PASEBA-1860 file (N, C-alpha, C; in nm, 3 decimals):
! residues 226
1> MRLNKYIA> 18.794/2.534/25.754/18.834/2.493/25.627/19.003/2.511/25.628 ~ 19.073/2.391/25.630/19.201/2.443/25.613/19.248/2.556/25.506 ~ 19.327/2.669/25.536/19.368/2.751/25.430/19.425/2.692/25.312 ~ 19.494/2.621/25.290/19.549/2.517/25.172/19.399/2.470/25.112 ~ 19.317/2.420/25.169/19.213/2.344/25.123/19.118/2.444/25.049 ~ 19.109/2.542/25.135/18.994/2.663/25.083/19.086/2.731/24.940 ~ 19.229/2.750/24.937/19.268/2.806/24.800/19.262/2.717/24.716 ~ 19.269/2.577/24.717/19.257/2.473/24.615/19.093/2.497/24.590
9> HQNIASRR> 19.013/2.502/24.669/18.866/2.492/24.621/18.820/2.604/24.556 ~ 18.897/2.729/24.566/18.902/2.836/24.463/18.915/2.815/24.315 ~ 19.015/2.726/24.292/19.040/2.701/24.164/19.193/2.796/24.177 ~ 19.242/2.854/24.273/19.356/2.951/24.258/19.500/2.880/24.230 ~ 19.502/2.765/24.313/19.610/2.663/24.288/19.585/2.529/24.349 ~ 19.654/2.449/24.314/19.642/2.287/24.373/19.663/2.289/24.526 ~ 19.663/2.197/24.566/19.682/2.209/24.723/19.832/2.229/24.752 ~ 19.938/2.133/24.675/20.085/2.164/24.701/20.100/2.291/24.656
17> EADRMIQE> 20.089/2.351/24.560/20.106/2.503/24.515/20.025/2.609/24.641 ~ 19.923/2.558/24.658/19.896/2.643/24.779/19.973/2.652/24.892 ~ 20.017/2.525/24.952/20.119/2.530/25.037/20.224/2.606/25.022 ~ 20.288/2.610/24.900/20.426/2.676/24.874/20.372/2.825/24.873 ~ 20.255/2.865/24.818/20.226/3.007/24.808/20.202/3.060/24.960 ~ 20.140/2.980/25.075/20.142/2.999/25.185/20.280/3.055/25.258 ~ 20.354/2.940/25.257/20.502/2.937/25.301/20.591/3.045/25.254 ~ 20.555/3.064/25.127/20.640/3.162/25.069/20.612/3.316/25.090
25> GHVTVNGV> 20.485/3.319/25.190/20.457/3.456/25.186/20.377/3.521/25.103 ~ 20.284/3.434/25.026/20.203/3.521/24.933/20.062/3.507/24.947 ~ 20.034/3.500/25.082/19.868/3.478/25.126/19.861/3.577/25.283 ~ 19.737/3.641/25.248/19.711/3.712/25.385/19.573/3.651/25.422 ~ 19.532/3.668/25.541/19.401/3.635/25.575/19.359/3.755/25.677 ~ 19.246/3.807/25.638/19.208/3.965/25.690/19.327/4.047/25.709 ~ 19.381/4.063/25.610/19.494/4.159/25.586/19.638/4.136/25.660 ~ 19.625/4.019/25.731/19.774/3.954/25.820/19.829/3.868/25.733
33> LETNPAVD> 19.947/3.866/25.718/20.045/3.764/25.625/20.062/3.622/25.709 ~ 19.973/3.513/25.650/19.983/3.391/25.677/20.072/3.261/25.641 ~ 20.153/3.204/25.726/20.227/3.131/25.648/20.209/2.972/25.696 ~ 20.113/2.955/25.772/20.055/2.827/25.826/19.946/2.748/25.688 ~ 19.999/2.660/25.626/19.882/2.625/25.545/19.751/2.558/25.590 ~ 19.789/2.519/25.748/19.698/2.446/25.805/19.598/2.532/25.887 ~ 19.610/2.638/25.888/19.522/2.738/25.984/19.366/2.709/25.927 ~ 19.308/2.729/26.007/19.144/2.742/25.975/19.082/2.859/25.931
41> VGDNDTVV> 18.997/2.883/25.808/18.970/3.003/25.760/18.791/2.969/25.744 ~ 18.727/3.057/25.767/18.590/3.040/25.758/18.520/3.138/25.635 ~ 18.399/3.131/25.637/18.295/3.259/25.514/18.334/3.395/25.558 ~ 18.349/3.423/25.671/18.369/3.540/25.736/18.553/3.608/25.747 ~ 18.625/3.511/25.687/18.715/3.544/25.676/18.776/3.609/25.503 ~ 18.862/3.687/25.505/18.928/3.745/25.371/19.050/3.696/25.334 ~ 19.044/3.629/25.254/19.188/3.542/25.215/19.217/3.591/25.064 ~ 19.360/3.657/25.036/19.400/3.729/24.947/19.529/3.657/24.905
49> CDLKNTKK> 19.561/3.622/24.759/19.658/3.562/24.721/19.721/3.655/24.627 ~ 19.859/3.680/24.649/19.953/3.766/24.573/19.995/3.680/24.464 ~ 19.912/3.665/24.352/19.961/3.612/24.225/20.054/3.654/24.126 ~ 20.061/3.771/24.135/20.189/3.868/24.069/20.299/3.820/24.133 ~ 20.339/3.766/24.216/20.476/3.751/24.258/20.489/3.572/24.288 ~ 20.401/3.500/24.223/20.425/3.373/24.221/20.450/3.325/24.076 ~ 20.496/3.181/24.056/20.565/3.131/23.957/20.451/3.136/23.853 ~ 20.515/3.203/23.736/20.443/3.220/23.629/20.395/3.077/23.556
57> KIYIKLFK> 20.251/3.078/23.528/20.210/2.961/23.490/20.231/2.938/23.316 ~ 20.282/2.851/23.263/20.310/2.792/23.149/20.227/2.676/23.119 ~ 20.161/2.691/22.987/20.099/2.575/22.938/20.145/2.560/22.783 ~ 20.178/2.429/22.745/20.246/2.403/22.599/20.159/2.257/22.584 ~ 20.139/2.261/22.431/20.083/2.122/22.377/20.194/2.081/22.283 ~ 20.208/1.940/22.306/20.306/1.888/22.238/20.272/1.737/22.156 ~ 20.337/1.736/22.060/20.292/1.630/21.948/20.409/1.516/21.970 ~ 20.342/1.417/22.057/20.435/1.327/22.104/20.477/1.204/21.992
65> PRGYVVST> 20.571/1.161/21.936/20.600/1.055/21.816/20.614/0.949/21.908 ~ 20.566/0.827/21.829/20.580/0.674/21.879/20.719/0.673/21.870 ~ 20.753/0.573/21.989/20.878/0.558/22.080/20.943/0.645/22.179 ~ 20.834/0.739/22.206/20.890/0.821/22.320/20.822/0.778/22.439 ~ 20.847/0.745/22.560/20.781/0.715/22.663/20.769/0.863/22.759 ~ 20.662/0.856/22.852/20.635/0.947/22.978/20.731/0.892/23.077 ~ 20.825/0.921/23.092/20.928/0.861/23.184/21.071/0.915/23.160 ~ 21.122/0.913/23.270/21.269/0.975/23.260/21.391/0.842/23.272
73> NKLEGKPI> 21.305/0.695/23.216/21.380/0.599/23.242/21.429/0.565/23.117 ~ 21.552/0.586/23.060/21.592/0.565/22.924/21.570/0.428/22.859 ~ 21.599/0.310/23.000/21.551/0.179/22.955/21.448/0.151/22.894 ~ 21.306/0.241/22.900/21.181/0.210/22.900/21.172/0.269/22.744 ~ 21.247/0.351/22.676/21.228/0.421/22.540/21.290/0.567/22.542 ~ 21.285/0.636/22.469/21.323/0.791/22.461/21.227/0.866/22.527 ~ 21.295/0.925/22.671/21.218/1.035/22.727/21.134/1.154/22.690 ~ 21.029/1.161/22.689/20.962/1.258/22.632/20.998/1.398/22.659
81> YDLIKKDF> 21.070/1.411/22.797/21.108/1.524/22.839/21.239/1.579/22.757 ~ 21.283/1.507/22.685/21.403/1.547/22.589/21.346/1.658/22.474 ~ 21.251/1.640/22.451/21.170/1.705/22.364/21.151/1.870/22.395 ~ 21.142/1.885/22.542/21.115/2.025/22.572/21.216/2.073/22.675 ~ 21.296/2.003/22.751/21.385/2.033/22.869/21.466/2.140/22.832 ~ 21.508/2.171/22.730/21.572/2.283/22.701/21.529/2.421/22.688 ~ 21.389/2.407/22.664/21.315/2.530/22.698/21.206/2.532/22.841 ~ 21.193/2.414/22.884/21.094/2.419/22.979/21.144/2.296/23.084
89> PELYPVGR> 21.247/2.319/23.154/21.305/2.181/23.249/21.222/2.170/23.351 ~ 21.134/2.287/23.396/21.027/2.231/23.528/20.911/2.224/23.503 ~ 20.858/2.189/23.367/20.711/2.156/23.353/20.686/1.996/23.332 ~ 20.558/1.958/23.395/20.547/1.798/23.383/20.434/1.799/23.296 ~ 20.450/1.656/23.228/20.322/1.631/23.141/20.215/1.593/23.219 ~ 20.062/1.627/23.186/19.953/1.606/23.243/19.920/1.465/23.171 ~ 19.893/1.353/23.207/19.855/1.223/23.195/19.979/1.172/23.113 ~ 19.943/1.046/23.032/20.030/0.952/22.986/19.996/0.923/22.816
97> LDKDSSGL> 20.085/0.871/22.760/20.050/0.770/22.633/20.155/0.702/22.627 ~ 20.138/0.578/22.565/20.201/0.457/22.602/20.309/0.502/22.477 ~ 20.388/0.381/22.474/20.540/0.408/22.383/20.514/0.409/22.230 ~ 20.409/0.310/22.221/20.370/0.293/22.084/20.238/0.385/22.058 ~ 20.193/0.465/22.122/20.093/0.598/22.097/20.168/0.719/22.071 ~ 20.104/0.803/21.977/20.151/0.944/21.943/20.028/1.009/21.972 ~ 20.075/1.182/21.967/19.952/1.278/21.974/19.978/1.367/22.079 ~ 19.880/1.411/22.113/19.859/1.529/22.200/19.929/1.506/22.354
105> IIFTNDGV> 20.025/1.582/22.408/20.021/1.574/22.576/20.054/1.712/22.599 ~ 19.986/1.764/22.709/19.989/1.886/22.761/20.089/1.894/22.877 ~ 20.159/2.029/22.849/20.285/2.023/22.958/20.242/2.166/23.057 ~ 20.261/2.148/23.169/20.248/2.295/23.240/20.310/2.267/23.393 ~ 20.288/2.380/23.446/20.330/2.371/23.610/20.204/2.415/23.710 ~ 20.109/2.410/23.652/19.950/2.434/23.682/19.886/2.319/23.738 ~ 19.891/2.304/23.865/19.844/2.205/23.928/19.690/2.187/23.935 ~ 19.599/2.300/23.909/19.462/2.315/23.915/19.423/2.254/23.751
113> LSKKILSS> 19.505/2.307/23.649/19.474/2.235/23.526/19.489/2.124/23.508 ~ 19.602/2.057/23.560/19.622/1.915/23.573/19.508/1.825/23.624 ~ 19.436/1.890/23.765/19.340/1.820/23.812/19.215/1.826/23.750 ~ 19.202/1.914/23.656/19.086/1.956/23.568/19.077/1.824/23.451 ~ 19.208/1.793/23.409/19.224/1.721/23.282/19.224/1.527/23.327 ~ 19.268/1.530/23.464/19.278/1.403/23.506/19.197/1.337/23.621 ~ 19.154/1.417/23.670/19.049/1.393/23.787/18.903/1.347/23.701 ~ 18.854/1.237/23.787/18.732/1.145/23.699/18.609/1.240/23.713
121> EFKCEKEY> 18.607/1.313/23.842/18.491/1.431/23.869/18.468/1.530/23.784 ~ 18.568/1.554/23.676/18.545/1.658/23.586/18.524/1.628/23.455 ~ 18.535/1.496/23.439/18.490/1.434/23.296/18.544/1.507/23.193 ~ 18.677/1.520/23.167/18.749/1.587/23.068/18.739/1.537/22.951 ~ 18.696/1.560/22.842/18.704/1.474/22.709/18.838/1.462/22.648 ~ 18.867/1.343/22.597/19.000/1.303/22.551/18.967/1.230/22.416 ~ 19.006/1.258/22.280/18.960/1.206/22.182/19.073/1.187/22.110 ~ 19.056/1.052/22.035/19.177/0.979/21.962/19.125/0.911/21.836
129> YVKVDRDL> 19.228/0.924/21.750/19.204/0.831/21.628/19.266/0.703/21.651 ~ 19.222/0.606/21.620/19.241/0.455/21.614/19.215/0.368/21.495 ~ 19.322/0.311/21.424/19.300/0.197/21.353/19.348/0.074/21.390 ~ 19.265/-0.040/21.353/19.291/-0.167/21.391/19.289/-0.254/21.289 ~ 19.335/-0.384/21.347/19.379/-0.481/21.236/19.274/-0.566/21.170 ~ 19.136/-0.523/21.152/19.029/-0.584/21.078/18.921/-0.494/21.072 ~ 18.841/-0.527/20.980/18.725/-0.455/20.975/18.637/-0.472/21.070 ~ 18.573/-0.346/21.143/18.474/-0.360/21.266/18.360/-0.351/21.229
137> PDGALKRL> 18.248/-0.446/21.245/18.109/-0.426/21.229/18.047/-0.333/21.317 ~ 17.935/-0.278/21.271/17.870/-0.169/21.340/17.840/-0.219/21.484 ~ 17.824/-0.344/21.515/17.776/-0.396/21.675/17.914/-0.383/21.751 ~ 18.047/-0.401/21.676/18.126/-0.395/21.761/18.157/-0.227/21.831 ~ 18.138/-0.149/21.710/18.145/-0.025/21.777/18.058/0.025/21.868 ~ 17.931/-0.037/21.854/17.821/-0.017/21.970/17.870/-0.064/22.097 ~ 17.956/-0.166/22.102/17.986/-0.187/22.220/18.124/-0.115/22.277 ~ 18.191/-0.087/22.193/18.311/-0.006/22.236/18.244/0.140/22.285
145> EYGINLDG> 18.113/0.194/22.236/18.058/0.297/22.302/17.987/0.282/22.420 ~ 17.907/0.160/22.458/17.789/0.142/22.529/17.863/0.034/22.632 ~ 17.939/-0.071/22.628/17.912/-0.163/22.671/18.054/-0.260/22.733 ~ 18.136/-0.188/22.728/18.312/-0.247/22.776/18.321/-0.250/22.925 ~ 18.364/-0.345/22.975/18.400/-0.393/23.123/18.542/-0.379/23.113 ~ 18.588/-0.344/23.218/18.737/-0.356/23.246/18.759/-0.365/23.375 ~ 18.834/-0.490/23.454/18.860/-0.493/23.608/18.723/-0.495/23.672 ~ 18.640/-0.536/23.580/18.507/-0.560/23.674/18.433/-0.466/23.681
153> VKLERAIV> 18.497/-0.328/23.631/18.363/-0.216/23.630/18.355/-0.196/23.469 ~ 18.223/-0.155/23.478/18.148/-0.120/23.348/18.220/0.041/23.308 ~ 18.281/0.046/23.184/18.306/0.206/23.174/18.229/0.290/23.147 ~ 18.246/0.448/23.136/18.158/0.523/23.112/18.144/0.545/22.968 ~ 18.051/0.586/22.923/18.011/0.575/22.807/18.084/0.672/22.713 ~ 18.124/0.591/22.592/18.226/0.661/22.493/18.145/0.721/22.379 ~ 18.213/0.799/22.299/18.142/0.853/22.169/18.237/0.802/22.072 ~ 18.179/0.715/21.973/18.261/0.638/21.860/18.179/0.703/21.714
161> KRIEKDAF> 18.310/0.707/21.656/18.258/0.782/21.500/18.347/0.708/21.426 ~ 18.267/0.630/21.319/18.360/0.555/21.222/18.406/0.631/21.107 ~ 18.533/0.628/21.092/18.589/0.680/20.950/18.642/0.597/20.841 ~ 18.658/0.476/20.882/18.677/0.369/20.768/18.623/0.239/20.819 ~ 18.649/0.138/20.754/18.598/-0.006/20.806/18.671/-0.042/20.907 ~ 18.790/0.002/20.919/18.934/-0.037/21.002/18.985/0.093/21.099 ~ 18.889/0.173/21.120/18.930/0.322/21.165/18.820/0.366/21.239 ~ 18.836/0.459/21.352/18.739/0.547/21.412/18.817/0.629/21.485
169> YITLVEGR> 18.700/0.768/21.536/18.737/0.809/21.645/18.679/0.758/21.779 ~ 18.713/0.794/21.872/18.660/0.764/21.998/18.695/0.849/22.114 ~ 18.603/0.920/22.192/18.621/1.000/22.293/18.570/0.953/22.440 ~ 18.678/0.980/22.506/18.662/0.937/22.637/18.666/1.012/22.767 ~ 18.602/0.996/22.877/18.616/1.091/22.996/18.668/1.034/23.101 ~ 18.731/0.924/23.069/18.806/0.853/23.194/18.950/0.783/23.111 ~ 19.052/0.759/23.209/19.173/0.718/23.151/19.245/0.600/23.231 ~ 19.194/0.485/23.185/19.246/0.377/23.254/19.343/0.349/23.185
177> NRQIRRMC> 19.452/0.268/23.239/19.585/0.191/23.199/19.565/0.120/23.065 ~ 19.619/0.191/22.948/19.614/0.113/22.821/19.450/0.105/22.778 ~ 19.355/0.179/22.812/19.213/0.153/22.827/19.168/0.132/22.651 ~ 19.198/0.202/22.587/19.150/0.192/22.413/19.220/0.072/22.377 ~ 19.344/0.020/22.369/19.376/-0.101/22.343/19.311/-0.226/22.385 ~ 19.300/-0.230/22.566/19.198/-0.328/22.612/19.071/-0.314/22.550 ~ 19.014/-0.221/22.540/18.850/-0.202/22.466/18.871/-0.289/22.343 ~ 18.953/-0.255/22.263/18.968/-0.305/22.117/18.975/-0.458/22.149
185> QKVDCEVL> 19.062/-0.507/22.211/19.100/-0.634/22.247/18.941/-0.720/22.287 ~ 18.869/-0.647/22.345/18.694/-0.701/22.395/18.635/-0.726/22.275 ~ 18.681/-0.641/22.167/18.568/-0.652/22.039/18.669/-0.759/21.936 ~ 18.773/-0.820/21.984/18.858/-0.910/21.912/18.926/-0.866/21.803 ~ 18.983/-0.709/21.842/19.081/-0.668/21.724/19.213/-0.610/21.819 ~ 19.298/-0.561/21.740/19.409/-0.543/21.814/19.454/-0.373/21.730 ~ 19.489/-0.292/21.803/19.507/-0.141/21.773/19.645/-0.154/21.695 ~ 19.653/-0.091/21.576/19.766/-0.086/21.476/19.810/0.067/21.499
193> QLKRIRIA> 19.746/0.162/21.521/19.775/0.312/21.541/19.679/0.404/21.631 ~ 19.735/0.436/21.733/19.637/0.530/21.834/19.713/0.674/21.846 ~ 19.633/0.753/21.818/19.668/0.900/21.836/19.585/0.981/21.890 ~ 19.616/1.038/22.011/19.532/1.127/22.060/19.553/1.282/21.977 ~ 19.402/1.297/21.950/19.402/1.416/21.887/19.354/1.570/21.977 ~ 19.277/1.512/22.063/19.215/1.635/22.124/19.210/1.615/22.267 ~ 19.206/1.735/22.371/19.178/1.707/22.513/19.092/1.830/22.549 ~ 18.985/1.819/22.572/18.883/1.949/22.589/18.852/2.013/22.452
201> GVKLERVE> 18.878/2.144/22.466/18.926/2.226/22.358/19.043/2.240/22.279 ~ 19.144/2.170/22.335/19.277/2.169/22.287/19.321/2.088/22.167 ~ 19.316/2.138/22.053/19.345/1.993/21.939/19.501/2.009/21.903 ~ 19.524/1.912/21.843/19.662/1.882/21.776/19.693/1.975/21.649 ~ 19.602/2.047/21.614/19.635/2.120/21.495/19.748/2.205/21.478 ~ 19.803/2.247/21.412/19.911/2.297/21.368/20.068/2.288/21.440 ~ 20.049/2.166/21.500/20.182/2.129/21.579/20.256/1.989/21.513 ~ 20.347/2.023/21.471/20.459/1.928/21.404/20.482/1.819/21.502
209> LGKWFYLT> 20.496/1.679/21.425/20.578/1.586/21.526/20.680/1.609/21.590 ~ 20.665/1.605/21.736/20.803/1.642/21.816/20.797/1.791/21.837 ~ 20.741/1.836/21.791/20.726/2.018/21.846/20.617/2.049/21.944 ~ 20.661/2.143/21.982/20.545/2.222/22.087/20.479/2.360/22.038 ~ 20.364/2.394/22.084/20.288/2.518/22.062/20.249/2.574/22.194 ~ 20.261/2.683/22.244/20.161/2.738/22.360/20.051/2.724/22.342 ~ 19.948/2.693/22.470/19.808/2.703/22.451/19.744/2.811/22.445 ~ 19.647/2.858/22.376/19.613/2.965/22.352/19.483/2.996/22.493
217> HAEINSIM> 19.450/3.140/22.515/19.368/3.158/22.620/19.229/3.054/22.607 ~ 19.194/3.073/22.492/19.048/2.981/22.463/19.080/2.848/22.495 ~ 19.214/2.786/22.493/19.248/2.633/22.499/19.225/2.638/22.656 ~ 19.286/2.719/22.720/19.315/2.678/22.892/19.161/2.711/22.923 ~ 19.101/2.787/22.878/18.963/2.785/22.939/18.857/2.666/22.907 ~ 18.896/2.624/22.829/18.819/2.498/22.750/18.826/2.382/22.842 ~ 18.975/2.400/22.901/18.971/2.299/23.013/18.928/2.317/23.147 ~ 18.963/2.463/23.204/18.946/2.532/23.325/18.784/2.524/23.357
225> KT> 18.701/2.516/23.255/18.557/2.541/23.276/18.498/2.404/23.259 ~ 18.565/2.294/23.257/18.486/2.168/23.270/18.441/2.122/23.433
END
């Protein structure tokens, strides 16, 4: 197995981060410094990564307001990066929320954690509050939970919990483009308010609109163990 792939499989770093670690001289194989990410390693090799001298991992959660976009293009809306760039110019968002949605977005420089959230193989839960433009019968909620097809593919089962006649919580383990809005259209309603309130064990609690908080160790672990 290639050295960079081995490091990524051990959840030490993403493949791209592994390349950087190796090329910057932070990895040894059998006690010898190795700077070639493509070198082959096997079960009998000892791979050691010097994590103390690599870039510090940072994890924050941000309460995105409506009107902001996960983009640097100001023509699309107010860039979400403006809310953190003075403190964290090198962090990137994990996933997206559209301009008209609000709620939880995680920023980090850790590629492994990003993959845990975004990759379909890990089925990381994301929970949302949804308010729609009409009262929904129980049958419509059941369709949202079990029976929606998008782009010719049946979606993974969702978890839906009613709050009011026209509002509910929904938990997804996948993230298609504008998925919840398109799901609601399938049951003849339009979304009036959409807010992400949880990613794995990371909740929006204590975060003011437009502000950020550091993730706790417990919150980070809730994602990494998925």
